MIMIVEX-682211 format. One record per residue: z, x, y of N, C-alpha, C in turn; chain; residue in three letters; residue number from 1. Coordinates in Angstrom, 3 decimals. Atoms other than C-alpha are relative to their C-alpha. Layout:
! MIMIVEX-682211
      nc3      nc1      nc2     cac3     cac1     cac2      cc3      cc1      cc2 dogu bami paba
        Z        X        Y        Z        X        Y        Z        X        Y    A  ala  NUM
...
***
This chain:
! MIMIVEX-682211
      nc3      nc1      nc2     cac3     cac1     cac2      cc3      cc1      cc2 dogu bami paba
   -0.330   -0.410   -1.297   -3.063  -22.661    7.620   -1.402    0.304   -0.391    A  unk    1
    1.226   -0.657   -0.639   -6.772  -21.443    9.007   -0.532    0.752    0.939    A  unk    2
    0.545   -0.514   -1.248   -7.359  -19.319   11.307   -1.471    0.060   -0.134    A  unk    3
    1.586    0.377   -0.688  -10.821  -19.817   13.385   -0.526    1.534   -0.468    A  unk    4
    0.655   -1.888    0.156  -11.768  -15.811   13.809    1.100    0.853   -1.046    A  unk    5
   -0.471   -0.570    1.123  -11.404  -13.748   10.676   -0.329    1.699    0.628    A  unk    6
    0.163   -1.331   -0.321  -10.805   -9.859   11.257   -1.276    0.820   -0.029    A  unk    7
    1.269   -0.829    0.837  -13.656   -7.501   10.288   -0.065    0.152   -1.458    A  unk    8
   -0.259    0.218    1.638  -13.926   -7.058    6.793    0.809    2.178   -0.161    A  unk    9
   -0.402   -0.451    0.924  -11.497   -5.048    5.383   -0.153    1.140   -1.378    A  unk   10
   -0.339   -0.160    1.703  -10.921   -2.967    2.506    0.035   -0.039   -0.895    A  unk   11
   -0.044    1.583    0.799  -11.876   -4.800   -0.369    1.716    0.995   -0.846    A  unk   12
   -1.123    0.247    1.211   -8.212   -5.056   -2.921   -0.043    0.510   -0.835    A  unk   13
   -0.010   -0.669    0.963   -8.411   -3.033   -5.611    0.530   -1.005   -1.288    A  unk   14
   -0.446    0.520    1.080   -7.821   -4.974   -8.835    1.485    0.221   -0.284    A  unk   15
   -1.749   -0.744   -0.161   -4.621   -2.673   -9.130    0.662   -0.636    0.820    A  unk   16
   -0.555    0.768   -1.173   -3.570   -4.162   -6.245    1.047   -1.035   -0.423    A  unk   17
   -0.123    1.404    0.360   -3.736   -7.735   -7.217    0.820    0.163   -1.172    A  unk   18
   -1.020   -0.466    0.903   -1.968   -7.483  -10.732    1.518    1.120    0.044    A  unk   19
   -1.602   -0.536   -1.233    1.151   -5.225   -8.933    0.620   -1.574    0.103    A  unk   20
   -0.383    0.797   -0.633    1.413   -8.226   -7.165    0.002   -1.676   -1.268    A  unk   21
    0.136    0.378    1.695    0.875  -10.227  -10.726    1.293   -0.056   -0.942    A  unk   22
   -1.476    0.220    1.315    3.564   -8.907  -12.576    0.999    0.157    1.679    A  unk   23
   -0.593    0.565   -1.010    5.902   -8.630   -9.457    1.170   -1.515   -0.118    A  unk   24
   -0.284    1.573   -0.149    5.377  -12.850   -9.881    0.954    0.524   -0.736    A  unk   25
   -0.478    0.403    1.855    6.649  -12.663  -13.212    0.646    0.642    0.021    A  unk   26
   -1.168   -1.105   -0.208    9.144   -9.751  -13.104    0.576   -1.607    0.863    A  unk   27
   -0.989    0.908   -1.227   10.975  -12.461  -10.349   -0.831   -1.362   -0.911    A  unk   28
   -0.168    1.078    0.449    9.731  -15.336  -12.721   -0.192   -1.414    0.939    A  unk   29
    1.275    1.384   -1.148    7.420  -17.224   -9.506   -0.867   -0.841   -0.740    A  unk   30
    0.969    0.898    0.852    5.389  -19.963  -10.678   -0.881   -0.525    1.197    A  unk   31
    0.893    1.147   -0.236    2.235  -20.960   -9.054    0.163   -1.385    0.226    A  unk   32
    0.039    1.157   -0.320    2.564  -24.537   -7.581   -0.917   -0.526    0.724    A  unk   33
    1.104    0.687   -0.181   -0.126  -25.291   -5.467   -0.554    1.582    0.244    A  unk   34
   -0.391   -0.937   -0.415   -2.240  -23.081   -4.156    0.466    1.001    0.774    A  unk   35
   -0.475   -1.087   -0.572   -1.109  -19.794   -2.712    2.075   -0.780    0.353    A  unk   36
   -2.117   -0.171   -0.001    2.959  -21.370   -2.660   -0.294    0.304   -1.758    A  unk   37
   -0.833   -0.295    1.429    5.410  -19.912   -5.612    0.866   -0.231    0.150    A  unk   38
   -1.202    0.310   -0.261    8.134  -21.273   -6.215    1.291    0.845   -1.091    A  unk   39
   -0.895   -1.328    1.131   10.741  -18.046   -7.640    1.020   -1.282   -0.451    A  unk   40
   -0.810    0.662    1.166   13.725  -19.345   -9.994    0.689   -0.908    1.590    A  unk   41
   -0.940    0.842   -1.045   16.235  -21.874   -7.659   -0.829   -1.241    0.961    A  unk   42
    0.515    1.102   -0.904   13.661  -23.697   -5.975   -1.113    0.714    2.016    A  unk   43
    1.747   -1.611   -0.814   11.892  -20.430   -3.249   -1.212   -0.391    0.049    A  unk   44
    1.778    0.780   -0.318    8.606  -22.285   -1.548   -0.259    1.608    0.358    A  unk   45
    0.688   -0.973   -0.329    6.960  -18.644   -1.194   -1.539    0.365    0.178    A  unk   46
    0.906    0.560   -0.266    3.674  -19.012    0.813   -0.595    1.372    0.405    A  unk   47
    0.742   -0.612   -0.265    0.586  -16.753    0.773   -1.254    0.682   -1.807    A  unk   48
    1.003   -0.027    0.560   -2.759  -15.672   -1.037    0.527    0.635   -1.223    A  unk   49
   -0.172   -1.808    0.125   -2.487  -12.684   -3.587    0.378    1.102    0.305    A  unk   50
    1.054   -0.768   -0.686   -4.156  -10.511   -1.609    0.593    0.318    1.142    A  unk   51
   -0.994   -0.066   -1.997   -1.456  -11.302    1.475    1.327    1.416   -0.021    A  unk   52
   -0.601   -0.355    0.585    0.818  -10.056   -0.980   -0.289    1.629    0.450    A  unk   53
   -0.042   -1.762   -0.158   -0.513   -6.148   -0.883   -0.545    0.409    1.553    A  unk   54
    0.684   -0.328   -1.495   -2.167   -6.631    3.114    1.452    0.218    0.773    A  unk   55
   -0.185    0.226   -1.063    0.512   -7.941    4.644    1.835    0.339    0.264    A  unk   56
   -1.043   -0.215    0.433    4.402   -6.979    4.988    0.838   -0.995    0.509    A  unk   57
   -0.825    1.390    0.145    5.504  -10.198    6.001   -0.178   -0.308   -0.756    A  unk   58
   -0.121    1.032    0.937    4.345  -11.627    2.858    0.438    0.576   -0.379    A  unk   59
   -0.683   -1.501    1.072    6.026   -8.315    1.225    1.731   -0.516    0.308    A  unk   60
   -2.233    0.131    0.128   10.109   -9.515    3.148   -0.211   -1.262   -0.078    A  unk   61
   -0.831    0.983    1.102    9.730  -12.807    1.594    0.245    0.034   -0.832    A  unk   62
   -0.257   -0.555    1.517    9.948  -11.058   -1.659    0.929    0.357   -0.388    A  unk   63
   -0.843   -0.764    0.082   12.092   -8.733   -0.191    2.100   -1.341    0.488    A  unk   64
   -1.159    0.879    0.427   14.727  -11.822    0.954    0.427   -0.028   -0.703    A  unk   65
   -0.163    0.550    0.503   14.480  -13.505   -1.660    0.802    0.947   -1.124    A  unk   66
   -1.162   -0.843    1.318   16.135  -11.220   -3.787    1.154    0.408    0.121    A  unk   67
   -0.969   -0.560   -0.743   18.386  -10.061   -1.239    0.800   -1.083   -0.725    A  unk   68
   -0.533    1.188   -0.064   19.561  -13.590   -1.391    0.380    0.024   -1.350    A  unk   69
   -0.598   -0.006    0.851   19.808  -13.909   -4.969    0.610    0.961   -0.340    A  unk   70
   -0.847   -0.916    0.793   21.316  -10.893   -5.593    1.643   -0.157    0.353    A  unk   71
   -1.494    0.902   -0.449   24.171  -12.520   -2.923    0.898   -0.787   -1.283    A  unk   72
   -0.547    0.799    0.625   24.120  -15.419   -5.222    0.382    0.659   -1.223    A  unk   73
   -0.728   -0.408    0.293   24.871  -13.423   -8.008    0.905    0.854   -0.293    A  unk   74
   -1.534   -0.760   -0.147   26.975  -10.783   -7.779    0.784   -0.139    1.343    A  unk   75
   -0.851   -0.041   -1.234   28.290  -11.650   -4.029   -0.102    1.076    1.129    A  unk   76
    0.780   -0.810   -1.212   26.118   -8.485   -2.070   -1.441    0.332   -1.500    A  unk   77
    1.560   -0.834    0.255   23.023   -6.770   -2.289   -0.439    1.679    0.222    A  unk   78
    0.422   -1.844   -0.227   22.238   -2.980   -2.553   -1.563    0.334   -0.015    A  unk   79
    2.230   -0.366   -0.242   18.330   -3.517   -1.385    0.149    0.643    0.911    A  unk   80
   -0.126   -0.520   -2.356   18.692   -0.940    1.761   -1.561    0.625   -0.120    A  unk   81
    1.663   -1.015   -0.432   14.757    0.161    2.488    0.509    0.972    0.336    A  unk   82
    0.889   -1.298   -0.507   13.791    3.516    3.261   -1.847    0.017    0.201    A  unk   83
    1.412   -0.488    0.696   10.102    3.031    4.373   -0.168    1.880    0.537    A  unk   84
    0.085   -1.708   -0.394    8.882    7.217    5.156   -2.196   -0.289    0.610    A  unk   85
    1.842   -0.383    0.644    4.851    7.595    6.229    0.117    1.377    0.924    A  unk   86
    0.418   -0.987   -1.227    2.786   10.593    7.138   -1.516   -0.617   -0.320    A  unk   87
    1.236    1.163    0.082   -0.344    8.383    8.096   -1.155    1.477   -0.781    A  unk   88
    0.346    1.960    0.125   -2.562    7.250    6.199    1.384   -0.309   -0.815    A  unk   89
   -0.741   -0.201    1.329    0.098    7.396    2.940    1.093   -0.376    0.723    A  unk   90
   -1.639    1.091    0.090    3.841    5.062    3.013    0.014    0.289   -1.410    A  unk   91
   -0.974    0.245    0.676    6.885    5.311    1.385    0.374   -0.315   -0.437    A  unk   92
   -1.087    1.010   -0.435    9.286    3.136    0.295    0.974    1.151   -1.475    A  unk   93
   -1.535   -0.359    1.702   12.678    4.079   -1.442    0.750   -1.105   -0.259    A  unk   94
   -0.839    0.774   -0.043   15.181    2.060   -2.210    1.821    0.524   -0.451    A  unk   95
   -1.570   -0.661   -0.070   19.349    3.292   -2.108    1.094   -1.236    0.091    A  unk   96
   -0.702    1.223    0.491   22.234    1.745   -3.314    0.925    0.020    1.463    A  unk   97
   -0.373   -0.025   -1.602   25.314    1.311   -0.270    0.431    1.127   -0.304    A  unk   98
   -0.455   -0.384   -0.670   26.446    4.520   -1.111   -1.033    1.651    0.404    A  unk   99
    1.216   -1.440   -0.604   22.984    6.253   -0.627   -0.825    0.438   -1.485    A  unk  100
    0.934   -0.392    1.165   22.259    6.894   -4.070   -2.071   -0.641   -0.400    A  unk  101
    1.704    0.587    0.286   17.975    6.222   -4.906   -0.040   -0.588   -1.744    A  unk  102
   -0.074    0.525    1.047   18.253    3.221   -7.028   -2.855   -0.941   -0.141    A  unk  103
    1.500   -0.219    0.530   13.869    2.950   -6.859   -1.099    0.233    1.156    A  unk  104
    1.051   -0.833   -1.043   10.807    4.178   -5.616   -1.052   -0.278    0.259    A  unk  105
    1.500    0.199    0.583    6.812    3.288   -5.093   -0.398    0.871   -0.891    A  unk  106
    1.165   -0.607    0.732    6.011    6.129   -6.897   -0.436    1.001    0.851    A  unk  107
    1.077   -0.304   -0.108    3.565    7.197   -5.713   -0.180   -0.890    1.812    A  unk  108
    0.591    0.796   -1.367    2.357    6.821   -1.731   -1.055   -0.513   -0.387    A  unk  109
    1.678    1.702    0.272   -0.136    3.751   -0.804   -0.076    0.631    0.906    A  unk  110
    0.314   -0.700   -1.112   -1.877    3.662    1.408   -0.119   -1.513    0.768    A  unk  111
   -0.767    1.573   -1.047   -0.168    0.331    3.232    1.317    0.080    0.054    A  unk  112
   -1.071    0.005    0.330    2.957    0.053    4.154    0.602   -1.421   -0.716    A  unk  113
   -0.278    0.945    0.857    2.523   -3.377    2.275    0.155   -0.125   -1.175    A  unk  114
    0.385   -0.540    0.705    1.806   -2.203   -0.842    1.967    0.594   -0.094    A  unk  115
   -1.230   -0.859    0.054    4.662    0.354   -0.702    1.528   -0.602   -0.127    A  unk  116
   -1.545    0.694   -0.515    7.405   -1.999    0.155   -0.526   -0.855   -1.452    A  unk  117
   -0.059    1.408    1.435    5.803   -4.454   -3.589    0.672    1.466   -0.509    A  unk  118
   -0.514   -0.624    1.092    6.150   -1.333   -5.566    1.443    0.565    0.155    A  unk  119
   -1.146    0.394    0.095    9.198   -0.824   -4.529    0.895   -0.846   -0.646    A  unk  120
   -0.585    1.086    0.191   10.374   -3.665   -4.723    0.119   -0.482   -1.603    A  unk  121
   -0.714   -0.488    1.372    9.542   -3.867   -8.590    0.119    0.925   -0.596    A  unk  122
   -0.870   -0.983    0.711   10.711   -0.548   -9.428    1.828   -0.942    0.364    A  unk  123
   -1.050    1.046   -0.032   13.848   -2.467   -8.190    0.597   -1.374   -0.821    A  unk  124
    0.157    0.787    0.804   13.888   -5.350   -9.839    0.105    0.320   -1.386    A  unk  125
   -0.163   -0.301    1.033   12.902   -3.779  -13.149    1.592    0.875   -0.348    A  unk  126
   -1.653   -0.476    0.037   16.590   -1.367  -12.138    1.146   -0.725   -0.221    A  unk  127
   -1.445   -0.261    0.347   18.610   -3.599  -11.834   -0.186   -1.786   -0.638    A  unk  128
   -0.007    1.278    0.413   17.646   -6.252  -13.786    0.039   -2.382    0.389    A  unk  129
   -0.802    1.216   -1.161   17.918   -9.426  -11.442   -0.601   -0.859   -0.334    A  unk  130
    0.590    0.978    0.712   15.882  -11.806  -13.145    0.074    0.090   -1.337    A  unk  131
    0.087   -0.320    1.478   16.298  -12.463  -16.676   -0.911   -0.910   -0.898    A  unk  132
***
């Protein structure tokens, strides 16, 4: 899907941010199957370029949704309760379990909600050993 109108040039996305997306896909055993398509374990296809997962909350939500559904499939429940906070221009994301205990955090305040969510998701997947 190509959109005719491009938004004005945004801040360049850092190599570090792209590397973090690649790291998360590695943790999740996601495989690149087509340009901008990733097959998750179980066959779900997630769409987007690597940079989209740095910029777009909707793209990160695809991964969050997969993690939650995978947890439910494996364990019968999910404890992925995300809290987002921001004090402009910085964002922070934490994940708590059902009892409110901190499970994962984006660690450092980031410049976008998408990146904060991505960092929290990386920490959560690593902490819960969701995918082996």
